[in-house]
C-alpha positions as CSV (number, residue, x, y, z in Angstrom):
1,M,-11.2,-21.4,-13.9
2,L,-9.9,-17.9,-12.6
3,N,-12.5,-18.0,-9.9
4,D,-10.8,-20.6,-7.8
5,S,-7.5,-18.7,-8.3
6,Q,-5.4,-16.4,-6.1
7,V,-4.4,-13.0,-7.0
8,T,-1.0,-11.4,-6.2
9,A,-0.2,-7.8,-6.6
10,N,3.1,-6.9,-8.4
11,I,4.9,-3.7,-6.9
12,P,7.7,-2.2,-8.9
13,A,10.9,-0.7,-7.4
14,G,13.6,1.3,-9.1
15,D,15.8,0.0,-6.2
16,L,15.2,-3.0,-4.7
17,D,17.1,-2.6,-1.7
18,R,15.8,0.9,-1.0
19,A,12.4,-0.4,-1.4
20,R,13.1,-3.5,1.1
21,R,14.3,-0.9,3.6
22,F,11.0,1.0,3.4
23,Y,8.7,-1.7,3.5
24,A,10.8,-3.2,6.3
25,D,11.5,-0.1,8.5
26,T,8.4,2.1,7.7
27,L,5.6,-0.4,7.0
28,G,6.9,-3.2,9.2
29,L,6.9,-5.7,6.5
30,S,9.6,-8.4,5.9
31,P,9.8,-10.8,2.9
32,A,8.6,-14.1,3.4
33,S,10.8,-15.2,0.9
34,E,13.0,-14.1,-2.2
35,N,14.2,-15.3,-5.5
36,P,16.2,-13.9,-8.3
37,G,13.3,-11.9,-9.3
38,G,12.4,-10.1,-6.4
39,L,10.8,-10.1,-2.8
40,I,7.6,-12.0,-1.9
41,Y,5.7,-10.5,1.1
42,T,2.9,-12.4,2.8
43,T,1.0,-10.5,5.4
44,A,-0.9,-12.1,8.6
45,G,-4.0,-11.4,6.7
46,G,-3.3,-13.6,4.0
47,T,-2.1,-11.1,1.2
48,T,0.6,-11.9,-1.1
49,F,2.5,-9.2,-3.1
50,F,5.6,-9.4,-5.2
51,L,8.1,-6.5,-4.9
52,Y,10.3,-6.7,-8.3
53,E,13.1,-4.1,-9.6
54,T,12.3,-2.4,-12.9
55,E,13.1,0.9,-14.3
56,Y,9.3,1.7,-14.7
57,A,8.7,2.0,-11.0
58,G,6.4,4.8,-9.9
59,Q,5.0,5.6,-13.3
60,A,1.3,4.3,-12.8
61,G,-0.1,7.3,-11.5
62,H,-2.7,5.6,-9.5
63,T,-3.2,3.3,-6.7
64,I,-1.3,0.0,-7.2
65,A,-2.3,-1.7,-3.8
66,Q,-4.6,-1.4,-0.9
67,F,-3.8,-2.3,2.5
68,H,-7.4,-3.1,4.3
69,V,-7.1,-2.2,7.8
70,Q,-9.3,-1.9,11.1
71,D,-8.6,1.7,11.8
72,V,-7.2,4.0,8.9
73,A,-6.8,6.9,11.2
74,A,-4.6,5.1,13.6
75,E,-2.5,3.6,10.9
76,V,-2.0,7.1,9.4
77,D,-1.1,8.2,12.7
78,G,1.7,5.5,13.0
79,L,3.0,5.9,9.4
80,K,3.2,9.7,9.8
81,A,5.3,9.2,13.1
82,K,7.9,7.2,10.5
83,G,8.0,10.0,8.1
84,V,5.3,9.2,5.7
85,T,3.5,12.1,3.9
86,F,-0.1,11.4,2.8
87,E,-1.6,12.3,-0.5
88,H,-4.6,14.2,-1.0
89,Y,-6.9,13.9,-3.9
90,D,-10.1,15.9,-5.2
91,M,-12.8,13.3,-5.6
92,P,-16.6,14.2,-5.7
93,G,-18.5,13.5,-2.5
94,T,-15.3,12.7,-0.3
95,T,-14.7,14.6,3.0
96,W,-11.4,14.8,4.7
97,D,-10.4,14.7,8.1
98,G,-6.6,15.7,8.1
99,D,-5.2,12.8,5.8
100,V,-8.1,10.4,6.0
101,A,-10.7,10.6,3.2
102,S,-14.5,9.7,4.2
103,F,-16.7,8.2,1.7
104,D,-20.6,8.5,2.6
105,G,-21.7,4.9,3.2
106,M,-18.5,3.1,2.2
107,G,-16.0,4.0,4.9
108,H,-12.4,5.5,4.9
109,A,-9.3,5.7,3.0
110,A,-5.6,7.3,2.7
111,W,-3.0,7.3,0.4
112,F,0.7,7.5,0.3
113,K,3.7,7.0,-1.8
114,D,6.4,4.4,-0.9
115,S,10.1,4.7,-1.6
116,E,9.5,3.9,-5.3
117,D,7.0,6.6,-5.9
118,N,4.2,4.1,-6.1
119,I,0.7,4.9,-4.6
120,L,-0.5,2.8,-2.0
121,C,-3.8,3.0,-0.1
122,L,-4.8,2.2,3.6
123,D,-8.8,1.6,3.7
124,D,-11.1,0.1,5.9
125,M,-14.1,-0.5,3.1
126,A,-13.2,-4.2,3.2
127,T,-13.5,-4.7,6.9
128,P,-16.5,-5.5,8.8
C-alpha cells in the first residue's frame, strides 16, 4: 500500500510570486511545472515539493522541509552570501559552529526561513 508510494512535501506561500522569486533567486530552484494550484519543483536529487498559495503560510512553527546535502557548512555559506539568515535553536546535546548545529553521531544541520516564514532545514544526516 503506502510503502510503494511517493511522498511530496507541500510548502505554503502567502504570496506565490514572492515565493517563486525566493526559491529561484536565493535557492536556485525553478519549477518543473505549474498548475492553477501552484508550482511543482523537482530537484536533481529526486525530491518533489509543491509550493502553493494560502493565507496560512509560515504558521507551522516547525521545520516543514529538509534539504539533504553533502556539505551543510558550504551550503550555509552560499545562502548567507545571498542574504539568508539562519535560525538557532536550543536543543539538548547540540553543539554549534556558527550557524551549523552538530548532533553527536548523527551529522549536521542548519535552519532558515523562506520568504513566507516557513522553516526549512539543510542537513547531512541522510547522506553517506
